[in-house]
RODO-2510 file (C-alpha; in nm, 4 decimals, decimal comma):
residues 600
     n   res          X          Y          Z
     1     m     0,0000     0,0000     0,0000
     2     k     0,1316     0,3469    -0,0906
     3     f     0,0728     0,6317     0,1507
     4     a     0,0896     0,9395    -0,0717
     5     r     0,1496     1,2835     0,0706
     6     k     0,1468     1,5064    -0,2347
     7     p     0,2020     1,8807    -0,1958
     8     l    -0,1128     2,0851    -0,1370
     9     s    -0,0539     2,2617    -0,4682
    10     d    -0,1038     1,9337    -0,6530
    11     c    -0,4294     1,8618    -0,4697
    12     v    -0,6086     2,1965    -0,5028
    13     p    -0,8383     2,1178    -0,8020
    14     a    -0,9660     1,7927    -0,6500
    15     l    -1,0085     1,9445    -0,3024
    16     v    -1,2086     2,2391    -0,4330
    17     a    -1,4249     2,0133    -0,6506
    18     t    -1,4985     1,7895    -0,3525
    19     a    -1,5697     2,0821    -0,1208
    20     r    -1,8333     2,2214    -0,3576
    21     g    -1,9863     1,8751    -0,4145
    22     d    -1,8793     1,8022    -0,7725
    23     l    -1,6289     1,5273    -0,6871
    24     p    -1,7220     1,2630    -0,4286
    25     a    -1,5046     1,2433    -0,1200
    26     t    -1,2984     0,9298    -0,0718
    27     l    -1,3709     0,9247     0,3023
    28     v    -1,6234     1,1001     0,5237
    29     i    -1,6499     1,1068     0,9026
    30     t    -1,9887     1,2177     1,0369
    31     g    -2,1409     1,3174     1,3670
    32     g    -1,8469     1,3711     1,5992
    33     k    -1,7176     1,6224     1,8512
    34     l    -1,4385     1,8088     1,6759
    35     v    -1,1292     1,8952     1,8793
    36     n    -1,0471     2,2247     1,7105
    37     v    -0,6893     2,2915     1,8177
    38     v    -0,6779     2,6129     1,6153
    39     s    -0,9583     2,7831     1,8083
    40     g    -0,9224     2,5844     2,1301
    41     e    -1,2864     2,4655     2,1136
    42     i    -1,4785     2,1392     2,1193
    43     l    -1,7439     2,1628     1,8468
    44     e    -2,0444     1,9296     1,8617
    45     g    -2,2050     1,7561     1,5637
    46     m    -1,9196     1,8068     1,3196
    47     s    -1,8240     1,6106     1,0084
    48     v    -1,5119     1,5888     0,7903
    49     a    -1,4806     1,5080     0,4196
    50     v    -1,1533     1,3772     0,2801
    51     q    -1,0289     1,3667    -0,0782
    52     g    -0,7295     1,1380    -0,1150
    53     e    -0,4760     1,2278     0,1508
    54     r    -0,6147     1,5717     0,2406
    55     i    -0,9187     1,7228     0,4071
    56     a    -1,1611     1,8887     0,1634
    57     y    -1,4418     2,0094     0,3905
    58     v    -1,5196     2,0504     0,7608
    59     g    -1,8697     2,1410     0,8778
    60     k    -2,2018     2,0365     1,0255
    61     d    -2,3251     1,8877     0,6998
    62     v    -2,0990     1,7183     0,4463
    63     s    -2,3703     1,5166     0,2707
    64     h    -2,3010     1,6989    -0,0567
    65     t    -1,9558     1,5368    -0,0686
    66     i    -2,0772     1,1770    -0,0360
    67     g    -2,0891     0,9557    -0,3447
    68     e    -2,1474     0,5878    -0,4138
    69     d    -1,7855     0,4929    -0,3490
    70     t    -1,7279     0,7217    -0,0505
    71     r    -1,6356     0,5372     0,2678
    72     v    -1,8547     0,6814     0,5435
    73     i    -1,7537     0,6445     0,9095
    74     d    -2,0120     0,7345     1,1720
    75     a    -1,8228     0,8906     1,4617
    76     a    -2,1347     0,8343     1,6763
    77     g    -2,0528     1,1245     1,9023
    78     r    -1,6901     1,0319     1,9534
    79     y    -1,4194     1,2945     1,9533
    80     i    -1,2539     1,3724     1,6200
    81     a    -0,9022     1,5032     1,6826
    82     p    -0,5907     1,5653     1,4758
    83     g    -0,3313     1,2908     1,4847
    84     l    -0,0685     1,3360     1,7534
    85     l     0,2794     1,4654     1,6667
    86     d     0,6022     1,3990     1,8533
    87     g     0,8130     1,7138     1,8463
    88     h     1,1371     1,5426     1,9460
    89     c     1,2018     1,1710     1,9183
    90     h     1,4884     0,9317     1,8536
    91     i     1,3334     0,6265     1,6871
    92     e     1,6481     0,4254     1,7541
    93     s     1,5819     0,4619     2,1279
    94     t     1,2646     0,2565     2,0866
    95     q     1,4962    -0,0279     1,9745
    96     l     1,2716    -0,0598     1,6671
    97     t     1,3119     0,0002     1,2971
    98     v     1,1098     0,2878     1,1534
    99     s     0,8479     0,0512     1,0139
   100     e     0,8048    -0,1316     1,3435
   101     f     0,7944     0,2009     1,5267
   102     a     0,5122     0,3061     1,2944
   103     r     0,3298    -0,0204     1,3679
   104     a     0,3680     0,0461     1,7397
   105     v     0,2553     0,4100     1,7518
   106     l    -0,0096     0,4465     1,4797
   107     p    -0,2709     0,2491     1,6803
   108     l    -0,1898     0,4838     1,9713
   109     g    -0,2802     0,7912     1,7661
   110     t     0,0646     0,9180     1,6682
   111     t     0,0516     1,0083     1,2987
   112     g     0,3753     1,2005     1,2627
   113     g     0,6825     1,3424     1,4224
   114     f     1,0178     1,5098     1,3971
   115     f     1,2897     1,2518     1,4280
   116     d     1,6532     1,3093     1,5119
   117     a     1,8531     1,0083     1,3933
   118     h     2,1715     1,1063     1,5712
   119     e     2,2073     0,7582     1,7181
   120     i     2,2585     0,5799     1,3872
   121     a     2,4468     0,8877     1,2607
   122     n     2,7125     0,8310     1,5271
   123     v     2,7612     0,4816     1,3884
   124     f     2,7185     0,5312     1,0121
   125     g     2,7010     0,9067     0,9527
   126     l     2,4896     1,0434     0,6661
   127     k     2,4463     0,6919     0,5276
   128     g     2,2606     0,5879     0,8428
   129     i     2,0345     0,8934     0,8325
   130     r     1,9570     0,8333     0,4646
   131     l     1,8611     0,4713     0,5285
   132     m     1,6162     0,5685     0,8015
   133     l     1,4733     0,8479     0,5872
   134     e     1,4088     0,6061     0,3018
   135     e     1,2325     0,3672     0,5372
   136     m     1,0245     0,6524     0,6824
   137     r     0,8967     0,7450     0,3380
   138     g     0,7372     0,4026     0,3025
   139     t     0,5242     0,4387     0,6172
   140     p     0,1928     0,6231     0,6720
   141     l     0,3618     0,8632     0,9149
   142     a     0,3994     1,2332     0,8448
   143     a     0,7666     1,1846     0,9251
   144     y     1,0238     1,4617     0,9155
   145     m     1,3957     1,4009     0,9568
   146     q     1,6429     1,6157     1,1461
   147     v     2,0106     1,6126     1,0534
   148     a     2,2336     1,5043     1,3405
   149     s     2,4336     1,8064     1,4551
   150     c     2,6807     1,6517     1,6963
   151     v     2,8634     1,3566     1,5460
   152     p     3,0566     1,3157     1,7658
   153     s     2,8604     1,4843     2,0419
   154     a     3,1618     1,6202     2,2284
   155     g     3,4448     1,6080     1,9775
   156     p     3,7035     1,3486     1,8744
   157     d     3,9312     1,4338     2,1667
   158     i     3,6583     1,3246     2,4087
   159     e     3,5110     1,0149     2,2419
   160     t     3,5369     0,7903     1,9359
   161     t     3,2426     0,7505     1,7011
   162     g     3,1908     0,5600     1,3794
   163     a     3,1476     0,8701     1,1653
   164     s     3,1590     1,2472     1,1677
   165     i     2,9230     1,5125     1,0343
   166     g     3,0098     1,8755     0,9653
   167     p     2,8671     2,1746     0,7773
   168     e     2,9146     2,0181     0,4327
   169     e     2,7305     1,7006     0,5288
   170     v     2,4503     1,9018     0,6887
   171     a     2,4070     2,1074     0,3719
   172     e     2,4035     1,7911     0,1601
   173     a     2,1266     1,6336     0,3689
   174     y     1,8946     1,9266     0,3014
   175     t     1,9117     1,8497    -0,0708
   176     w     1,7384     1,5157    -0,0109
   177     g     1,3923     1,6702     0,0222
   178     e     1,1654     1,9035     0,2151
   179     d     1,1068     1,6321     0,4743
   180     v     1,4638     1,6872     0,5951
   181     i     1,3456     1,9753     0,8033
   182     a     1,5872     2,0771     1,0764
   183     l     1,9223     2,0484     1,2478
   184     g     1,8943     1,7983     1,5301
   185     e     1,9568     1,8920     1,8907
   186     v     2,2772     2,0945     1,9142
   187     m     2,4268     1,9244     2,2192
   188     n     2,7582     2,1019     2,1924
   189     f     2,6076     2,4187     2,3345
   190     p     2,9428     2,5376     2,4724
   191     g     3,0754     2,5186     2,1178
   192     v     2,7931     2,7398     1,9929
   193     v     2,8333     2,9933     2,2716
   194     y     3,2094     3,0204     2,2344
   195     g     3,2150     3,0275     1,8553
   196     d     3,3209     2,6767     1,7507
   197     e     3,3615     2,6958     1,3729
   198     k     3,2070     2,3553     1,3028
   199     m     2,8967     2,4126     1,5152
   200     l     2,8322     2,7624     1,3821
   201     g     2,8914     2,6340     1,0290
   202     e     2,6248     2,3650     1,0705
   203     i     2,3767     2,6212     1,2002
   204     q     2,4538     2,8571     0,9137
   205     a     2,4064     2,5778     0,6590
   206     t     2,0679     2,5053     0,8177
   207     l     1,9514     2,8648     0,8141
   208     r     2,0667     2,9151     0,4561
   209     a     1,8530     2,6167     0,3564
   210     g     1,5514     2,7728     0,5289
   211     r     1,5383     2,5002     0,7927
   212     y     1,5124     2,5074     1,1735
   213     v     1,7640     2,4538     1,4540
   214     d     1,6843     2,2451     1,7616
   215     g     1,8685     2,2897     2,0881
   216     h     2,0041     2,1044     2,3881
   217     f     2,1108     2,3506     2,6588
   218     t     2,1784     2,2133     3,0081
   219     w     2,3309     2,5106     3,1842
   220     p     2,0913     2,6735     3,4361
   221     a     1,7917     2,8660     3,3023
   222     d     1,9225     3,1957     3,4411
   223     d     2,2682     3,1510     3,2889
   224     w     2,3683     3,4551     3,0848
   225     r     2,4667     3,2277     2,7960
   226     l     2,1138     3,1096     2,7115
   227     p     2,0439     3,4299     2,5139
   228     v     2,3793     3,3804     2,3398
   229     y     2,2655     3,0328     2,2351
   230     a     1,9336     3,1727     2,1110
   231     a     2,1159     3,4415     1,9132
   232     a     2,2696     3,1649     1,7010
   233     g     1,9245     3,0780     1,5666
   234     v     1,8355     2,7940     1,8025
   235     t     1,4559     2,8109     1,8342
   236     g     1,3585     2,4917     2,0185
   237     d     1,4957     2,3013     2,3171
   238     h     1,3883     1,9829     2,4971
   239     e     1,6350     2,0012     2,7891
   240     c     1,3735     2,1613     3,0139
   241     v     1,3543     2,0090     3,3608
   242     t     1,2077     2,2997     3,5626
   243     a     0,9374     2,5599     3,5124
   244     e     1,2114     2,8219     3,4957
   245     d     1,3733     2,6371     3,2050
   246     v     1,0467     2,6608     3,0126
   247     m     0,9796     3,0235     3,1008
   248     e     1,3234     3,1519     3,0071
   249     r     1,3200     2,9753     2,6719
   250     v     0,9699     3,0956     2,5833
   251     r     1,0604     3,4515     2,6830
   252     l     1,3491     3,4379     2,4369
   253     g     1,1189     3,3276     2,1541
   254     m     1,2131     2,9610     2,1678
   255     y     0,9801     2,6618     2,1729
   256     a     1,0095     2,4777     2,5050
   257     k     0,9710     2,1023     2,4689
   258     m     0,8461     1,9198     2,7763
   259     r     0,9629     1,5606     2,7848
   260     r     0,8053     1,2419     2,9180
   261     g     1,0214     0,9564     2,7995
   262     s     1,0564     0,6153     2,9566
   263     a     1,2957     0,7340     3,2236
   264     w     1,2930     1,1145     3,1893
   265     h     0,9906     1,2439     3,3799
   266     d     1,0060     1,6174     3,3228
   267     v     0,6479     1,7152     3,2346
   268     a     0,5172     1,7268     3,5923
   269     k     0,7619     2,0025     3,6873
   270     t     0,7906     2,1868     3,3586
   271     i     0,4173     2,2126     3,2926
   272     t     0,3827     2,4329     3,6021
   273     a     0,5182     2,7155     3,3860
   274     h     0,1619     2,7162     3,2534
   275     t    -0,0518     2,5725     3,5327
   276     e     0,1045     2,7777     3,8152
   277     h     0,2864     3,0647     3,6458
   278     g     0,0282     3,1270     3,3746
   279     l     0,2520     3,1298     3,0689
   280     d     0,0850     3,1081     2,7304
   281     t     0,1219     2,7553     2,5908
   282     r     0,1518     2,8383     2,2217
   283     r     0,5290     2,7840     2,2341
   284     m     0,5134     2,4754     2,4545
   285     l     0,5349     2,1243     2,3095
   286     l     0,4944     1,7765     2,4533
   287     v     0,7584     1,5282     2,3370
   288     t     0,8917     1,1829     2,4194
   289     d     1,2633     1,2092     2,3332
   290     d     1,3385     0,8446     2,4261
   291     r     1,0802     0,5730     2,4855
   292     s     1,1722     0,2054     2,4767
   293     s     0,9677    -0,0572     2,2967
   294     e     0,8737    -0,1918     2,6375
   295     s     0,7281     0,1393     2,7537
   296     l     0,5503     0,1868     2,4195
   297     r     0,3793    -0,1453     2,4866
   298     d     0,3064    -0,0878     2,8552
   299     e     0,2344     0,2879     2,8689
   300     g     0,1937     0,4251     2,5195
   301     h     0,3473     0,7014     2,3113
   302     m     0,2177     1,0564     2,2644
   303     d    -0,1250     0,9460     2,3901
   304     f     0,0422     0,8674     2,7219
   305     v     0,2226     1,2035     2,7320
   306     v    -0,0958     1,3994     2,6554
   307     r    -0,2882     1,2018     2,9181
   308     h    -0,0094     1,2698     3,1683
   309     a    -0,0148     1,6450     3,0978
   310     i    -0,3910     1,6549     3,1482
   311     a    -0,3446     1,4782     3,4817
   312     q    -0,1168     1,7654     3,5862
   313     g    -0,4040     2,0122     3,5461
   314     v    -0,3789     2,1121     3,1801
   315     k    -0,7099     2,1573     2,9953
   316     p    -0,7555     1,8658     2,7554
   317     v    -0,7823     2,0817     2,4441
   318     t    -0,4676     2,2696     2,5510
   319     a    -0,2775     1,9447     2,5961
   320     f    -0,3854     1,8383     2,2473
   321     q    -0,2613     2,1700     2,1095
   322     m     0,0815     2,1016     2,2626
   323     a     0,0968     1,7713     2,0744
   324     t    -0,0468     1,8869     1,7413
   325     i    -0,0729     2,2444     1,6145
   326     n     0,2031     2,3878     1,8370
   327     t     0,4408     2,1204     1,7107
   328     a     0,3488     2,1779     1,3479
   329     e     0,3908     2,5538     1,3858
   330     r     0,7311     2,5111     1,5486
   331     f     0,8586     2,3446     1,2288
   332     g     0,6625     2,5595     0,9836
   333     v     0,4367     2,2808     0,8528
   334     a     0,1019     2,3809     1,0065
   335     r    -0,0410     2,4164     0,6559
   336     d    -0,0022     2,0402     0,6178
   337     i    -0,0369     1,8783     0,9605
   338     g    -0,1452     1,9473     1,3174
   339     s    -0,5128     2,0386     1,2726
   340     i    -0,8388     1,9248     1,1159
   341     t    -0,8873     2,2078     0,8699
   342     p    -0,9576     2,2200     0,4947
   343     g    -0,6426     2,1552     0,2911
   344     s    -0,4567     1,9822     0,5736
   345     c    -0,3430     1,6221     0,5494
   346     a    -0,6112     1,3839     0,6697
   347     d    -0,4287     1,2664     0,9825
   348     i    -0,7228     1,2081     1,2153
   349     i    -0,7955     1,0064     1,5279
   350     l    -1,1301     0,9058     1,6777
   351     l    -1,1421     0,8903     2,0553
   352     d    -1,3716     0,6950     2,2854
   353     g    -1,4857     0,8091     2,6295
   354     n    -1,3717     1,1356     2,7823
   355     l    -1,1234     1,3473     2,5930
   356     a    -0,8934     1,3440     2,8955
   357     d    -0,8615     0,9657     2,8719
   358     v    -0,7102     0,9827     2,5197
   359     q    -0,8574     0,6442     2,4239
   360     v    -0,7749     0,6056     2,0551
   361     a    -1,0322     0,3946     1,8700
   362     m    -0,9261     0,4656     1,5125
   363     t    -0,6291     0,6216     1,3370
   364     i    -0,6430     0,7704     0,9886
   365     a    -0,3130     0,8703     0,8292
   366     a    -0,2927     1,0464     0,4913
   367     g    -0,6607     0,9674     0,4381
   368     v    -0,6235     0,5924     0,4988
   369     v    -0,7658     0,4040     0,7985
   370     v    -0,4481     0,2414     0,9282
   371     a    -0,5524     0,1221     1,2757
   372     e    -0,8694     0,0335     1,4665
   373     n    -0,9188    -0,0701     1,8265
   374     g    -0,5465    -0,0870     1,8989
   375     q    -0,4565    -0,2969     1,5939
   376     m    -0,3009    -0,2084     1,2601
   377     t    -0,5335    -0,2547     0,9625
   378     a    -0,2835    -0,1459     0,6971
   379     e     0,0172    -0,3407     0,5766
   380     l     0,3538    -0,1664     0,5743
   381     p     0,6175    -0,2501     0,3135
   382     a     0,9257    -0,4405     0,4246
   383     y     1,2589    -0,2591     0,4332
   384     t     1,5966    -0,4321     0,4167
   385     y     1,9126    -0,2837     0,5660
   386     p     2,2488    -0,3537     0,3977
   387     q     2,4852    -0,6118     0,5440
   388     e     2,7353    -0,3573     0,6755
   389     v     2,4649    -0,2155     0,9021
   390     l     2,4100    -0,5647     1,0422
   391     a     2,7795    -0,6048     1,1299
   392     s     2,8781    -0,2864     1,3099
   393     v     3,0661    -0,4121     1,6190
   394     h     3,4414    -0,4033     1,5594
   395     l     3,6376    -0,4629     1,8802
   396     r     4,0123    -0,5136     1,8578
   397     e     3,9648    -0,8152     2,0855
   398     l     3,7025    -0,9492     2,3202
   399     p     3,7331    -0,8094     2,6752
   400     t     3,8625    -1,0318     2,9547
   401     a     3,8218    -1,0028     3,3311
   402     a     4,1668    -0,8414     3,3464
   403     d     4,0382    -0,5456     3,1417
   404     f     3,8216    -0,4405     3,4358
   405     i     4,1020    -0,4214     3,6916
   406     i     4,1632    -0,0601     3,7980
   407     p     4,5276     0,0108     3,8944
   408     a     4,5503     0,2571     4,1835
   409     p     4,8161     0,5250     4,2364
   410     v     4,9000     0,3721     4,5760
   411     d     4,9669     0,0134     4,6869
   412     s     4,7310     0,0130     4,9852
   413     g     4,5097     0,2307     5,2030
   414     t     4,2517     0,4517     5,0327
   415     v     4,2415     0,6905     4,7405
   416     a     4,0048     0,9749     4,6529
   417     t     3,8067     0,8550     4,3505
   418     r     3,5618     1,0244     4,1171
   419     v     3,2339     0,8337     4,1066
   420     i     2,9380     0,8766     3,8696
   421     k     2,6157     0,9060     4,0710
   422     v     2,3021     0,7937     3,8842
   423     i     1,9848     0,9968     3,9425
   424     e     1,6653     0,8033     3,8789
   425     n     1,4288     0,9465     3,6126
   426     h     1,6796     1,2162     3,5171
   427     v     1,9305     1,2424     3,2369
   428     d     2,1905     1,4225     3,4476
   429     t     2,4311     1,2645     3,6960
   430     e     2,6298     1,3865     3,9965
   431     e     3,0038     1,3782     4,0535
   432     l     3,1001     1,2219     4,3868
   433     i     3,4480     1,2133     4,5425
   434     l     3,4751     0,9020     4,7595
   435     e     3,7655     0,7499     4,9515
   436     l     3,7858     0,3941     4,8169
   437     p     4,0073     0,1128     4,9450
   438     v     4,3175    -0,0121     4,7627
   439     r     4,4574    -0,3632     4,7929
   440     e     4,7787    -0,4745     4,6270
   441     g     4,7752    -0,1694     4,4045
   442     r     4,4218    -0,2260     4,2774
   443     l     4,1139    -0,0153     4,3447
   444     v     3,8485    -0,2101     4,5358
   445     v     3,4955    -0,1442     4,4151
   446     e     3,2398    -0,3033     4,6456
   447     g     2,9207    -0,2500     4,8451
   448     t     2,6765    -0,0213     4,6644
   449     l     2,9309     0,0669     4,3964
   450     s     2,9815    -0,0947     4,0561
   451     k     3,2409    -0,0666     3,7849
   452     i     3,1608     0,0963     3,4538
   453     a     3,3664     0,0578     3,1375
   454     v     3,3588     0,1620     2,7720
   455     f     3,5277    -0,0256     2,4832
   456     e     3,5581     0,1421     2,1436
   457     r     3,3669    -0,0644     1,8852
   458     h     3,3737     0,1295     1,5568
   459     k     3,7357     0,1293     1,4414
   460     a     3,8957    -0,1460     1,6536
   461     t     4,1310     0,1069     1,8148
   462     g     4,1489    -0,0865     2,1392
   463     n     4,0524     0,2230     2,3377
   464     k     3,8968     0,1473     2,6747
   465     s     3,8334     0,3170     3,0070
   466     v     3,7093     0,1929     3,3425
   467     g     3,5431     0,3936     3,6188
   468     v     3,3103     0,3659     3,9169
   469     v     2,9354     0,4253     3,9385
   470     e     2,6940     0,4604     4,2321
   471     g     2,3203     0,3945     4,2254
   472     i     2,2893     0,0763     4,0174
   473     g     2,1677    -0,1310     4,3115
   474     f     2,3004    -0,4771     4,2302
   475     r     2,2532    -0,7088     4,5324
   476     e     2,4310    -1,0052     4,3747
   477     p     2,7069    -1,0590     4,1192
   478     a     2,5706    -0,9110     3,7968
   479     a     2,6687    -0,7297     3,4802
   480     i     2,5061    -0,5575     3,1857
   481     a     2,6703    -0,4783     2,8534
   482     m     2,5183    -0,2809     2,5676
   483     t     2,6004    -0,1313     2,2309
   484     v     2,3360     0,1343     2,2960
   485     a     2,5537     0,3865     2,4776
   486     h     2,4581     0,7414     2,3872
   487     d     2,5821     0,8994     2,1808
   488     s     2,8986     0,7363     2,0542
   489     h     2,7440     0,3902     2,0999
   490     n     3,0567     0,2036     2,1953
   491     v     3,0304    -0,1055     2,4159
   492     l     2,9246     0,0048     2,7643
   493     v     2,9608    -0,2450     3,0510
   494     i     2,8410    -0,2062     3,4112
   495     g     2,8749    -0,4624     3,6874
   496     n     3,0197    -0,5756     4,0179
   497     d     3,1933    -0,8903     3,8941
   498     d     3,4824    -0,8680     3,6479
   499     e     3,4259    -1,2108     3,4956
   500     l     3,0553    -1,1481     3,4374
   501     m     3,1362    -0,8077     3,2855
   502     a     3,3764    -0,9679     3,0378
   503     r     3,1238    -1,2345     2,9427
   504     a     2,8471    -0,9760     2,8991
   505     a     3,0672    -0,7661     2,6696
   506     g     3,1535    -1,0765     2,4710
   507     a     2,7863    -1,1658     2,4338
   508     v     2,6870    -0,8358     2,2727
   509     a     2,9969    -0,8325     2,0535
   510     t     2,9280    -1,1836     1,9281
   511     a     2,5654    -1,0907     1,8604
   512     q     2,6846    -0,7862     1,6598
   513     g     2,4974    -0,5565     1,8926
   514     g     2,2438    -0,5638     2,1698
   515     v     2,2005    -0,5778     2,5455
   516     a     2,3141    -0,8656     2,7669
   517     v     2,2480    -0,9101     3,1383
   518     l     2,4467    -1,1809     3,3183
   519     t     2,3748    -1,3022     3,6700
   520     g     2,3996    -1,6270     3,8595
   521     s     2,0652    -1,7158     3,7039
   522     g     2,2030    -1,7074     3,3527
   523     t     2,2127    -1,4755     3,0519
   524     v     1,9394    -1,2558     2,9070
   525     l     2,0230    -1,1305     2,5581
   526     f     1,8338    -0,8662     2,3577
   527     p     1,9910    -0,8675     2,0079
   528     l     2,0014    -0,5323     1,8276
   529     a     2,1435    -0,6271     1,4919
   530     i     2,0769    -0,3032     1,3058
   531     a     2,3723    -0,0733     1,3788
   532     g     2,3839    -0,2242     1,7279
   533     l     2,0836    -0,0026     1,8060
   534     m     1,7645    -0,1500     1,6633
   535     s     1,6031    -0,4909     1,6646
   536     a     1,5364    -0,6778     1,3421
   537     e     1,2332    -0,8357     1,5116
   538     p     0,8681    -0,7240     1,5110
   539     f     0,7594    -0,4717     1,7725
   540     e     0,5949    -0,7337     1,9923
   541     v     0,9094    -0,9484     2,0076
   542     a     1,1386    -0,6514     2,0732
   543     a     0,9124    -0,5250     2,3526
   544     a     0,9158    -0,8663     2,5188
   545     q     1,2958    -0,8877     2,4940
   546     s     1,3295    -0,5357     2,6350
   547     a     1,1030    -0,6344     2,9237
   548     a     1,3181    -0,9426     2,9875
   549     v     1,6223    -0,7181     3,0261
   550     s     1,4310    -0,5000     3,2724
   551     k     1,3246    -0,8032     3,4744
   552     a     1,6769    -0,9453     3,4859
   553     l     1,8098    -0,6118     3,6112
   554     y     1,5311    -0,5843     3,8683
   555     d     1,5885    -0,9380     3,9945
   556     a     1,9565    -0,8536     4,0421
   557     g     1,8644    -0,5484     4,2517
   558     c     1,8638    -0,2676     3,9944
   559     t     1,5213    -0,1145     4,0539
   560     l     1,5695     0,2044     3,8520
   561     n     1,2620     0,2936     3,6468
   562     y     1,3238     0,1589     3,2948
   563     a     1,6806     0,1038     3,4090
   564     f     1,8296     0,0273     3,0686
   565     m     1,7255     0,3702     2,9360
   566     t     1,9007     0,5474     3,2240
   567     l     2,2126     0,3310     3,2097
   568     s     2,2505     0,3814     2,8343
   569     l     2,3046     0,7544     2,8933
   570     l     2,6034     0,7156     3,1239
   571     a     2,8363     0,7526     2,8258
   572     l     2,6640     1,0677     2,6925
   573     a     2,9523     1,3107     2,7082
   574     v     2,7550     1,6352     2,6894
   575     i     2,5182     1,6117     2,9869
   576     p     2,6342     1,7127     3,3368
   577     a     2,7967     1,6243     3,5528
   578     l     3,0198     1,3180     3,5094
   579     r     3,0201     1,0605     3,2268
   580     i     3,2547     0,8058     3,0748
   581     s     3,3757     0,7534     2,7186
   582     d     3,6284     0,5213     2,5559
   583     k     3,8896     0,7886     2,6353
   584     g     3,8166     0,8320     3,0056
   585     l     3,5976     1,0155     3,2545
   586     v     3,4257     1,3216     3,1134
   587     r     3,3219     1,6182     3,3270
   588     i     3,0611     1,8634     3,1979
   589     s     3,0352     2,1926     3,3848
   590     a     2,9702     2,5610     3,3268
   591     g     3,3260     2,5831     3,2047
   592     g     3,2762     2,3275     2,9280
   593     i     3,3628     1,9633     2,8610
   594     e     3,6901     1,8018     2,9689
   595     l     3,8515     1,4672     3,0398
   596     v     3,9384     1,4232     3,4076
   597     s     4,1344     1,1659     3,6039
   598     l     3,9536     0,8870     3,7860
   599     f     4,1512     0,9810     4,0957
   600     a     4,0821     1,3237     4,2422
***
C-alpha cells in the first residue's frame, strides 16, 4: 500500500471540486465532537470530508460530498481530533526500525513526528540517516527528519564515534527533500556559545537552507549564555527540567519542549510554567525524546504524554494543542499537519470516552484508515538494511576479566576517587568524590558501587576506560553490557563482577549488537542487529525482549525505572555532571567539557 502525501498545490483542483460537491469524497467522518486545536474549542455535531490524503471540507453537513464509493464512518458522538505529533524523538531509542515504530505508535494515535537520527548517525554518519529516511517514506507517518548536529557529540578528543558530520554534510542532507526539516539537537552548546567553527557552520548551513535549529542547553535557566545560544538561531529546546527552564526559553522566543520519555519524567515540573505561572502555551510542546519498545507497549506514546499532561491540570484541548498544532507551527508545517482544517493532510484520530482519557479507537493517516481498536489494519512494506549495518561491532579483541582491573596510584590504604552518581528518572548525573580502598595496588569497588567501562567498537582502536558508578543497586554478582551507549554507541559495561562483565561484553559483541544481562541465574540477551541499536524483530518481540532485560536487572537489585534507558546515557559526554567515554571520565560543567582523572 502506498501512503501518498502530495504537496497541497497538486491537490487543489480535487479538493475544491470535492468541497463544492462536484467530486465525491474518498472518506467522510460524520457526527463527531471536533477537537479544534486552532480555536481551542470542542465543536459538537461536526463532520469531515476527505479527498485522497487531504481534508476537503469541515462542517455540520458534508452530505453533498458523499458519493457511491465514498467510505462513510459514523463517529457516533466520539471525539474527532488531529493525529498526535512527537516534536522530538529518537526512533532508535525505541529499539525498533522505523516501520516497526510506525506499527507500534499508529494504533496509539501518533501520525507524525520530527525525528533526530543522531544515534545511527554516530555509527554510520549520513548513510545511516539516509537509510532511516528512506524507510520513513514508506510508512503512513507524516515523518520529518532532522540532521544530526553533533557527530561526535563532544568532539574526537573526548570520544570515538563511527562517523563524523560537519557543515558540508549538513548542507548535503537538506538536498534530499523538504522532509529533511531541521538540524537535530545541538548538544555542543558550549561550542555554539564560544564560537566553535564547526557548530556555527552547521547552524549557518541550516539557516541558509531555510530550515530550523533544535537545541540542547543544560546550563541553568538563568545563565547569561542562554540568550547567546538563542542568538545563534536555536529556536527549540527539549532540555527543560524545571518551570524556569520553560519560562526563560519561551521569553526568548524559543519553543520549550516538555519531555516524558521512559525514564525522563520532566512534564510534571515543567508544565507548572503554565498551570502555576500562567505562561501562554503556544510555544510549549509535549515530546517523548526516548521511549523504549517496552514502555511503548506498557504505557503508550504521545497518547500517554498527553494524558499525563492533562493529569497535571492542563485543559484537555490545551494538551492536544501542545501535541499537534504547536508542534506543526514550530517546524513551519502547520499548513499540512497538526489540525483538522480544509487543505490539511487527513491525519485524524477518533477517541472513545472522555477526551482526557485519550482512548484512541481509530487512526487515519494520509486519508487511509491504518488502525482500529489498537490494531493495525494497513500493511507496511518491508525494508531491508544492507549487510554492513548488520555487522557494526568491531572490537580489537574481546574483553577479559583483566580489562576491568583498575590500577591505583598507591599500593594500599585509600584513594580519593571520582564516582558517577546515577539519578533516577533524570538524564543528568552527579560527581562524587569518595575514599575507596586499595589492595595490592588495585582499586576495590564493592558494596553499593559498581564498575563501569567503555570499549571502542567502531574502528577497533582498542581504546577502553574503566570507572566507578553509584546507584545501580546490584545485590548479587551481575553485569550488563550494551552497544546502545549514547551517543557514541561504543560497548558500555556495568557490573560488580569482572568475569561477568567480560562475558556480557563478549555476548553483545558476538551478537553484533544488543544488550546482555548476566547473573547467577544465567544470561538474558536482547539482540540489536541493526547498527547495534535497533532490533530486526517485530515490535511485539522486541518489547518482550526489552522487558526481559528489565526483569533481569530488577531481579539482580537494579530497581531504577526503565533502568536500561538510564544506564545507556552514562556515556553521553555532553550532559552534566560526570560521564565516561572510551577515552576516560568526562566532566561537563559551566566551564565546558573536559577529560578528568579517575583519581581526584
